[in-house]
C-alpha positions in Angstrom: 0.0 0.0 0.0 2.8 2.5 0.7 4.1 1.9 -2.9 0.9 3.1 -4.5 1.8 6.8 -4.6 5.1 5.9 -6.3 3.3 4.0 -9.1 5.5 1.0 -8.6 4.0 -2.1 -10.2 6.9 -4.4 -11.0 10.0 -5.7 -9.2 12.2 -4.0 -11.7 10.5 -0.6 -11.0 10.9 -1.3 -7.3 14.7 -1.9 -7.8 15.0 1.3 -9.8 13.1 3.3 -7.2 15.3 1.9 -4.4 18.5 2.9 -6.3 17.1 6.4 -6.8 16.1 6.7 -3.2 19.5 5.5 -2.0 21.2 8.1 -4.2 19.0 10.9 -2.9 19.5 9.9 0.7 23.3 9.6 0.4 24.2 12.4 -1.9 21.4 15.1 -1.9 19.4 15.0 1.3 20.8 17.2 4.1 20.7 15.7 7.6 20.3 18.0 10.6 22.4 15.7 12.9 25.3 15.9 10.3 25.3 19.7 10.2 23.0 20.0 7.2 25.3 17.9 5.1 24.5 14.8 3.1 26.0 11.6 4.4 28.4 11.6 1.5 29.5 15.2 2.2 29.9 14.4 5.9 32.1 11.4 5.2 34.3 13.4 2.9 34.6 16.1 5.6 35.6 13.8 8.4 38.0 11.9 6.2 40.1 15.1 5.9 40.2 15.6 9.7 42.8 14.2 12.1 41.2 11.4 14.1 41.4 13.5 17.3 39.4 16.3 15.6 36.6 14.0 14.3 33.2 14.3 16.0 32.5 11.8 18.7 29.2 10.2 19.5 28.5 9.8 23.2 26.8 6.6 24.1 25.0 6.1 27.4 24.7 2.9 29.5 21.3 3.2 31.2 22.0 0.1 33.3 24.6 1.9 35.4 
């Protein structure tokens, strides 16, 4: 039912739509948590940084 608005009727059309969606998500869509960069742009940015300068994600252990 969620594919109806896309007009996808065949498996081949589904494969093509998935490829297009992956491209948009990885190369065109800006992500707020990545500083309004696409995932590809963010990866290129952090690859240029020294490991000590790269952003760090803080994880929490809720059991302690």
